[in-house]
N, C-alpha and C positions, 0 to 999 in steps of 0.2 A: 384298641377297639375301633371298629369301623363305624360308618354312619348308621344311625338307626332308621332313617327314612330311606327306603330302598328304591324309589323311583322319582325322576324329575319331571314326569308327565304331570299335567294339570288334572285335578279332580274337581268337578263342579257339582254342587248340590243346589238345586233350584226349587223354591217353594211355589205353590199355586198363586200366591200374591205377587210374585216377581222377585222376592228376596233371593239373592245369589250369594253363596258361600264358596270360596275357592281354596283348595288345598293341594297337597301333593297326590298325584295319581297312584293308586294301587290296583293290582289285579288286571282285569280285562278292560280293553277299550270298547265298552258296550253300554248302551243305555239301559238303566233299570228304573222302573216306576213302581212306587209302592207307598205304604203307610209308614211314616217315620216313628220308630219306637226305640226304647232304650232298655238295656240290660245292666244290672248293677253288680253282677258277679265279678269276683277278683280272679277266678280261674274258670276253665271250661269253655273257652271261646270256640274250640273246634266242635264240641258237643252242641253248642248253640247254633253254629253255622249249619250243621247237618241235621238239626231238629226240624222236621217237616212243619211244625206249628208256626214257623217263621215265614212260610211261603207268602208272597205278596207284600213283604215288609222290607224296609231299609233299616238296618240295625245299627244303633249307636251303642258302643261299649263305653260305659262311664269310667271304668278303670283306666288309668292313663297309659299303661304300656301293654300292648297286645302282641302276641306272637313270640314272647321270650322263650318259651319251651317248644316252639315249633309245631309241626304237624306229624301225627303218628297214626298208623293204621288201627290201633286199638281204641282210639277215641272217636271213631266214626259212629254216628247214631243212625245213619241211613245211607242210601246209595249215592247221594250227592249233596251239594250245598243248595239250600232252598231260598235263602234270602235274596232279595233283588239288589242289594248293595250293602256295603259295610263302611262304617265311619269310626275311625280311631284317632286318639290324640297323637300317639306315637306307635309306629310299627317297628318291631325289632327286626333288623336285617340279618343278625347272626344268632339264631336260636341255639340254645344249649339244652339237650336232653338226649339220653342214650337211645330213645326210640324215635327221635325226630328224623324225618327224611326230607323235609321241605320247610321253607320259610312261609309265612303267611301270604306274602306277595305272590310267590310262585304257586301256592295252592289256589289262590283266587284266580290267577291267570289260567291254571289248568281247568278250573271249574267254570270259567267264563263268567265271572262275577266281578263287577266294578267296585272299587273302594276308594276312600279318601283318607289320607293321614294329615295331621297338622292342624285340624280344627279343634276349637275349644269344646270338647265333648260334654263337659260338665255344664257349660252354658246352654248347650243343646238340650240336656236333660232338664234344666230349669225351664226352658222354653216349652218343652212338651208337658211338663208337670203343670205349668201355668195355663197353657192354652189348649192342651189336649193333643192327641196324635194328629198328624197332618199329612196330607198327600204331598209327595215330593218326587222329583226325578233326579237321577244321578248318572254321571257319565265321566269317562276318562278320555282325555284327548291331548293333542298338541296345543301349546299356548295360542297358536295362530287361529285355532278354531273356536275359541271361547265366545267371541262376539256373535258369530253365526249360530252357535248351538244354544245359547241361553234362551232365546225366545221359543225355540222348538221344545226345549225341556220344560219351560213354564207351561206351554200348551198341553204337554203330556201330563204334567202334575194336575192341572185344572180338570182334565177329563177323567182322572182316575177315581173310581168309586169302589173302595175295598169291599163293602158289604154286598155288592151286586154280583160278586164273582164266587163261583163254587171252587175254592182252592182244594177242598178235600178230594174232588174228582181228579185233580192233577197229581196229588201225592200218594193216594191209596194204591195198593197193589192191584194189578189188573186180573190176576188169577190167584187162586188159593195156593198157599205154600204151607208145608207141614214141617215142624221141628220136633224131632223125636229124641228123648233122653235115653240114657243107657237102661234105666229101669222106669217104666211108665206106670204111674199109679192113677192118673186122672187125664181126662181129655178136656182141653179148654179151647173154645173158639174165640179168637181175638179178632174183633171187627176193626179193620184197619182204616181209621179216619186220618191217618198220618202218624202211625205208631213209631215211637223211638225203638231202636233195636234192643235196647236194654230191658224193655217190657217182656218180650219173648224170652230173653236170656234169664230173667228172674223166674219166670214160670218153669222153664226147662230145668233150672237148678233145683226146683222143688218137685222134680219128677213128673212134670206135666207134659204130655204131648200137646203141642200148640198148633191149631189149624188157623193160620192167619188168612182172613178172607176179605174181599173188597167191601168197601163201606156200604154199598147198596145191596148187599146180600139179603135176601128175604128171610123172615123168621122160619119159614118152611125149610129152606135150604140149610139154615143154621142147625135146626133140629135134626135134619137128616144125617148130620155128622155125629149124632149121639153125644153131645157134650155133657160133661159133668158141671160145667159152668161156662158163662159167657162174659167176656170183657169187652167194653167199648173203649177205644183208645183216645189219646190226645189227638190234636189236629188243628188246622188253621181255619180262619174265616168265621162268618156269622153262623151260629148254631141253628138259626131259624131257616137257613137254606137247606137243611138236611132232613126234610120231613119224611122221606122214604126210610131213612135210618131210624128216626124217632118212631115211625110206625112199626118197624121190625122189633124195636126194643119194647114197645107197648105190648105187642103180641107175645113176647117172650116172658113178660112179667108173670110170676107164679109157676112157670113151667121149669125154670132152671135158675140157679143162683146167678146174680148179675153184679158185676163190679165195673164202675165207670171211672175213668181217669181224665181229668181236665176237660176237653171237649166231650168226652164220654160222660162226664158228670152233668154237663149241660143237656146232653141227649137223654139221659135217664131222668133228669129233672123235668124236661118237657113231656116225656112219656108218662110221668106221674101226674102231670097237670100243672107244673110250675111254669113260670115265664123266665125269659132271659133278657138282659139289657147290656148295652155297651158301656164299659168303664171309660172314664175320661182319658186315662193314660195306661191302664192295665197294670198287671203285676208281672214283672219279668226279672228274675234274679235268683240267687241261691241263699237268700237271707231273710225270707218272709216268715214271720211268726204267725202260727195258727193256734187258736185256743179251742179246746174241747169244752163245749158249753155245759156238760154234765159234771166234769171233774176239775175244770179250770187248768188242766195240764196243757203246757205249751210245747208245740213241736216247731222246730226251725225247718223250713221246707224250700224246695226248689220249685219255682213257678214260671209259667209262660202262658199268659192268657190275656185277652182284651175284653172278654165278656163275662158276665156273672149271672147266677141264678137268683131269682127272688119270687115273691108271691107263692110260697111253698104251700101246697094243699095239705089238709089234715091227714091224708093217707101216709104222708112222709113226715119225718122229724128232722129239724135242723140239728146237726151233730157238731159241726166245726164252723168257726168264724175267723175271719182275718183280724188279727189283733191290732192292725193299724187303722183300718177303715170300717170294720164291722160287717163287711160283705160275706155272703155265705161261702164256706169252703168245704162243706161236706153234708151229705144227706144219708139217712138210713130209712129203710122201709121194711119193717119186720113182716108185714103181711105178705110181701112178695119176695122175701129173702134177697133183698138188693141193697147195695150201698154204693156211694161214690164220693170222690174227693176232687177238688178243683186243682190240686197241685200234683207234683210228680213223685210218687213214692219210689220209683226206680232211680230217681236222682240222676247220677252220672253227669257231673263229677261229684255231686253231693249237695247238701248234707244227707245223711242216711237215717235221720230220726224216724221217718215214716216208712221205712223199708219193710217193717213187720206187717204192714197192711196186706202184703201178698200172702203172708201166713194166715191172716184173718180170713182172707178169701178162701184159702184151702180148707180152713176149719168149717166155713159155711157149707162147703161141698160135702164134708163129712167122710 
């Protein structure tokens, strides 16, 4: 067996208060600035890295060994890695999987993303849970550069304001794209706020032609595609920055069935008159229990979000809640034939408890 740490370069994580953590460098020698968040999944690191919802964030994996089954083409959720940086306790240098074509370190280098190995990631999780998400800067460098770079990284962390940036504009498609199944029964417009690729895949598997359109597409242009249903996808950032998308959703209410996922849930919530707020440290992982308030049935779900919906108006009903903190996880609106969930029913890599929600959406279309 060879070493698990693949690089002898220095990785530096600097907080806005000047706290400095140093480990082994991974990936690209490039500065990344973002919001420090954590993911508790035991698998699915590649899906997380390529999930557009992580744009503008430095991601800590709590599971102690990352990269052990390598990188494969089948596990990509979008066209690139979106995180600003990656922090792991241990990075596997020699991955083992029949589909693997790269190590984690080589993948991050190719994607121009900095990373750090050798830090106590569970201590970082405790720090975030206690004090909330924090602005940080990360960089990979030679040891001789550490003293010079630390102050620059602190200044970058201090000036970073996650909520002020429209990350959806960065991750959304620029032009409409269409996915056509062998046998098309329905047409769905997928409003891309940072959609994972497996959302379109799930719809195509259900014989839906999918028109994936930019996040700021108007209701008029959406209806011009003659959809049987409209889906608002997951994505990064503060949902209150997306008022053009909320306006389009509001204008679509009652004209076509609507399904919102994650950020799409927050968009539908606002369109119905609800409010959103920022969670202390968010929900990110593949082990989050969600309770149906009508049946008390529990689903284990995949989640990745830092904001939640509250102050739900009478036109909508609370459908699902987070079993750990009671925050809203789902809405229904019978009047406008719309519903939404705060988690990821497409999962990838799992769990798949909520995958049938795609079938429920097809049933609403009729």
